[in-house]
C-alpha positions in Angstrom: 6.4 9.8 -3.4 7.7 10.0 0.2 5.9 13.3 0.6 2.6 11.7 -0.4 3.1 8.8 2.0 4.0 11.1 4.8 1.0 13.3 4.2 -1.3 10.3 4.6 -0.2 10.2 8.3 -0.8 6.4 8.2 2.7 5.3 9.1 1.5 1.7 9.7 0.4 1.5 6.0 3.6 2.7 4.4 5.3 -0.8 4.2 2.3 -2.2 2.4 2.1 0.7 0.0 5.9 0.7 -0.7 5.8 -3.0 -1.5 2.8 -2.5 -3.9 4.7 0.4 -5.5 7.6 -1.9 -6.0 5.3 -4.3 -8.0 4.2 -6.7 -5.4 0.6 -7.6 -4.6 0.3 -7.4 -0.8 -2.4 -8.7 1.6 -2.2 -8.5 5.4 -2.4 -11.8 7.1 -4.4 -10.3 10.0 -6.6 -7.3 10.6 -4.3 -4.2 10.8 -5.3 -1.8 13.6 -4.8 1.7 12.0 -5.8 5.2 13.0 -8.7 4.7 10.6 -9.8 1.7 12.6 -9.3 -2.0 12.0 -8.8 -2.9 8.3 -7.7 -5.9 6.2 -5.1 -4.6 3.8 -5.0 -5.5 0.1 -2.6 -3.4 -2.1 -2.1 -4.0 -5.7 0.7 -2.8 -8.0 -0.4 -0.4 -10.8 0.5 -1.4 -14.3 0.1 0.3 -17.7 -2.4 -1.2 -20.2 0.5 -2.7 -22.0 1.5 -4.6 -18.8 4.6 -2.4 -18.1 5.1 -0.8 -14.7 3.5 2.5 -13.7 
């Protein structure tokens, strides 16, 4: 997974994505200034249809 995150070249987003991959729903409290431009971050964990992880 680290290779995927590195290839995004969006280092400022990695902590949000890693927390979501760990099962946490993550919202930024403020606008995040990224190289894409200013964004409000919302990252959701992915679960299987039976409710289990990944």
